[in-house]
N, C-alpha and C positions, 0 to 999 in steps of 0.2 A: 504506596497503596495509592490508587487512583479511583475517578469514578467511568462505569462503562457508561457506553454509549447509550443506556437508559437511563442514569443519571446514579444508577445505583452505585453505592461505593464495595470495590474489588480491590482484591490482592493480586498484587503483579510479581511476578516471581523475572528474576533476571536469571539466564544460566551462562556456565561456561562449557566451554565444548575442547577436545583433542584429537586433533587428526592423526593418520600416518601419511608421509607423503605417496601421491596418487596421480599418475599422468591421467589429463584429463582429456575426453574424447577433442578431435581436431574440430569438428561440428560445432559442440558446445561452447569451445574457447571461442569461436569465429562469433558465437552468437552473442555471449558476453562483450566483445572487445566492438562490435556492431553496434550494442542497442544502450537505449536511454530510457530512463523512466520519467515519466511528467505527472505532475498531480494536478490537484484541485480543478479538474476537470467538473464540465456541466452532468448533472444526475443523469441524463439520459443520450449522452455522446454515444457515439457508434464509432466503432473500428475504422469504418469504411469513410468515417468523415475527418477521423486523425490521419489514416493514409491518404487522404486529399490534402488535409492541411502540412505534412511533412512531409509529403514529397516535394516540397517548394526546395529541402535542404538537399535532397537525394533519393533516387529508386528506393522504395521500401518492402520489405520484403515479408514483414507482417506488423500487426498491431493488434494486441491483446488487454482489454479492458477488463479492470478489478473492480471487486464491491461497488457492481452495481448493485441497485435494489428496484426494479420496475413494479414490483409487489406495493413498494410503500409507496410508489408516485401517483402523484393524482390527477397528473398530466398539465400542461401548463396554463397559466392563471386567466381567470378574463381579465378584457382590457381595462375594467375599471379596478380592481385590484391588482393590477400590474402598475397602472398609475400611481397609487395609495404607495404602493413599494418603493416604487422610483424616489417618490417625494421622500420617503425616510428615509433611503440611501443618501439621496442628496443632502439630507441634514445631517444624518449622521457620519458622513464617510465611507464609501465603499471598503469592505474589509479592514475595517480599522482593527489594531492589534486587542487580544484580549488584556486583561489585569496583570499576566503575567509578563506580555510585552510578545507574546508571539502572535503572528497574524495569523488569523482563520483562517479557514481552508475545507474545501468540502471532501468526502470521504471516497470520491472516484479518482483511482487515477491508472495510467498505464503504460504499458513496457512495449515500445517500439523499436523494430529491429530494421536496419537499411541491408541494402545489397553489398553495399561496397563503402570502403574508408572515408569518400569522401563526402558521401551522405551525411554517414556517423560523425565527420569532424566537425560540419555544418551545425547541426543540431546539437554537439557536444561545446559547439565555442562558447567562449566568455560572455556574447554577448544573451545567448538563449537561457545559459546555464545562472547568468546574475540577475537580467532584465526579462527574460521569455518574451511570449509572445501572449497576445491576447484572445483566448476563443471563446465567442460567445460572451464578453464580458469578462471573462475570467483570465486574471493574470497565471500564465504558466509555464515552469520552469523546469528546463531539463536537467536529469542528475544520471552521471555516467552509471550503467548499471555495475562497471566494475568497481565501482565504488560501494555498492551494496550489499553488505556484507551481515545483514539482521534479517531476519524471521521473525514473524509477531502471528503466536497460537493465540488468539482472541474467543472468546465466549464458549471458554471450559465447562461443561455442564457441570450442575451440582453431583457432588458425591466421586469427583476424581483426586483424589490426595493425592500431593508432591511427588512420593515415591512409583503412586501408579503411572502418574502423568512421564515423569522422570523414564521410567522402565519402557512404558508403550515407545516414546520419542526415540530412545536407544536402539529399541528394538527395529522400528522403524529405519532408520539412519546407518544400521550396522554393516548394510552393503556401500556404503561409502566409510567406512570405518570411521566413524565420529560416534561419540560419547554424549551425552549431555549429562550435567548435573545441574539440577535446579537448586538457585542460592535463596534457601528459603531460612535460615539462618537456624534456630533451633527446633522451628517448625516443619516436624516432617511429615508430620498430617493434617498440613493446613490442605486448604481447598482451593488453590490459586484460581482466579477468574481467567487469566491470561498469562502468558510468559514470553519472555525476549530470546532467542538464541542467535549466539555471535558466533562465527566465523571468522577463521582467518584468510580467506580469501572470496573473491563473488564467484568462482569456479565452483567451489564447494558450497556456497549458498543457493545455488541455482540446481546443481545436483539433489540437494537436502528437500530443495522446494518439491521437486517430481517424486522422490521418494516418499515423502511425506504423502501427498494427493493419490500415488498409489497405494500408498499402505491403507487408506480411506480416512485420513485425518478428521478431513469434513465430512464424510457419512456417519460419524459418531456426534455429528452437533458442533465440531470445532469448525474455526475459520482460521484461516492462512494467511499472511499477507507480506509482502515486501516492504509495506508502509504501513506505518500503526495506523488504526482506524481511530479519527477525531472522537471526543468525546460528546458532542453535538452532531453526532453525524445524523442521527433522525431527524433533526430539525431540519437540514436539507435533503434527504432521500424525501418526506413529505413535502419538502417546499417551502416550511415556516421561516425559514432563517431571512427573506427578503432579500437575498442575494441574487437565488437563481431567477433573475429576470428573463431567461430564455423566450 
């Protein structure tokens, strides 16, 4: 059980998957092995800005930004408000860990794909994975796409029972020979608000993402992500966190 982005208590299901071995397409394999994910990005970041920044590592083929909510963004703060927020941040410490010991982060993340292995190797190197780079005061770290093996189905609308969701996910992924089993214990008719789908490898994860998007999962009101949305996401989207000081 965890709290959703609006503060309500939600049930979260984890899933297991079984797959039959299948040879991935060369193009997808190339993309996975030339891609990194970066999170904790500014809430108004653009793909062009990321391409400009990460071109320092090498030629960038593409950059895709996820979890943007421009409909909730009131725009940059006024100078007086910005000064007050900066003072607050100096006193409290920028991005201090929460009670669980985890560092807070914004909900916005991106997948960056490079043209060649040289650029990818720089972006996936230890300095950028461990220490990262600073993007408009946001410490941003790289995660290899080949290490991302979980998808997060979030904002599941009310009335979707676990058995229905399990069937819907399995049906959408049948082309990838993936079968989903929700781990809800004895609650077969629970109404999970979110669930995790764990895959055996990154290639299957990326193919599954495309399959679920093509099946219209988001058109039904759900959201699908490679990175879990933090509980206080709304505070960042609406610039009330005191951290987005761009």
